[in-house]
N, C-alpha and C positions, 0 to 999 in steps of 0.2 A: 837433644838427648832424651826428649820425652818419649820417643818410640822405644828406645832401649830400656827405659825405666818401666814402660808399660809391658814390654815382653817379659821383663823380670818380675812382673807383678809387684812393683814397688810403689808405695804411696808416699809421694814427696810433699813434705810440709815446708813451706818457705816463709820465713819471717825476716824480711829486710826492711825494717820500718824507717830507717834513716837514709838520707842521701848524703853522699860525700864525693869530693873531687880528689882524684889521685892522678899523678903524672906517671903513667906507665906505658910500656910498649904494648899496644893492642894485640898484636900477634902472639907475643909471649904470654900475655895474661890469658888470652883465649886458650892457648895450649895448656897452661897450668890447670884451668878448671875443666877442660876436656879430659885431661889425664885423671884428675881426681874423681870426676863424675863417671868416667868410663870404668874406673876401678870399682866404684860402688855398683854400677850396673852389672859387672861381671861377678863380684864376690859377695854381695849382700844376700842375706837370707831371703829367698823368694817369699813374697806376701807380707814383708815387713815394711816399716816406715823408715824414711830417710829424712833427716832434718838439715835444712840449710838456713843458717841464721847469720845475721850481720849486726854490727854496732859501731858507733863512733864514740870512743872514750879516751880521755887522757891523750889527745892528739894522735890517736891511732885508729885506723879502720880495720876491723877484724871480721873475717868471714870464716864460719865454722861449718863443716859438713860432718854429720854423724850418722852411722848406720850399724846394724847388727850383722856381723860376719856370718856367712853360711858355714864356714869351717873354723875350727879352733885355730888360733894364731899362736905359734910357739916360737916367736922371734921377739927380741927386744925391740920396742917401738922405735928407738933411735936407729936401729939397723935397717929398718924398712925403707929408709930414704937413701940407703947405700945402693950403688949400681948392682944390678943383677940379683938383688935379694927379693925373694917372694915370701909372703907370710905362710904359705902352705906348699911345700915342694911337691905334694902329691896331686895338686890341682890338675885337672884334665883340660883346662882352658888354655887359650893362647895367651901369650904375654912374654915379654922379654925381661921383666923385672926392672925396667927403666922408668916407668911412669912416675913414681914418687920421686925418684932421683932427679929427673928432669924438672918436675914441678918445684922441688926445693931449690935447684940450681937457678932456675929462672926467677923465682921469688927473691932469692938473695941477690941476684944480679941487679934487680930493680930496687934494692934497698929494703926489702921486706924480710919476714921470718916465716918459716913453715915448721910446724910441730905436729907430731903424731903421738896420740895417746891411746892406750888400750885399757879397757876395764872389763875383764873377762871377754865376752864376745862383742862388746861395743867398741867400734873403731871410730876414732875422732881425729880429724885433721883440721888444723887451724892455720889460716894465713893472716898475717898482720902487716899493715903498711903504715908509714907515717902519712898523716892527712895533711892536705894543704889547708891549714887552719882558717885563714881569712876567707876562703871560698866556702869551705864546708860549713862554717858558722852561719854564713848568709843563707845558704840553702836550707839549713835546719830551722831557720826562723820562720 
């Protein structure tokens, strides 16, 4: 995705300090994050920063992606994960409105949670998965 972020003039800040082990389907997990990062590349304010952070707490592995939206979003955050819903109907870009719905479905199918939050123009999506405690603890040590 680096080339897409570069074309969109996005400065990606990554903070994934901890290691964790999850039992997930690799293809579905890849699709989740491709959809999420693809949305950022398409809809983030050009020249802004994107934050990708992760943590392991309370038996959960959490990954959060946060960016500033180029256009105002006038949709309830919960509705953005519904099929065919787009944050800005006037967008001139491609898109079926399925990206977030697929990401949420695949996340839940593998026992995780996906939430979307909006704070004015700041768009934040968080995925959370149950960690395999015994392995994650050994790796963190």
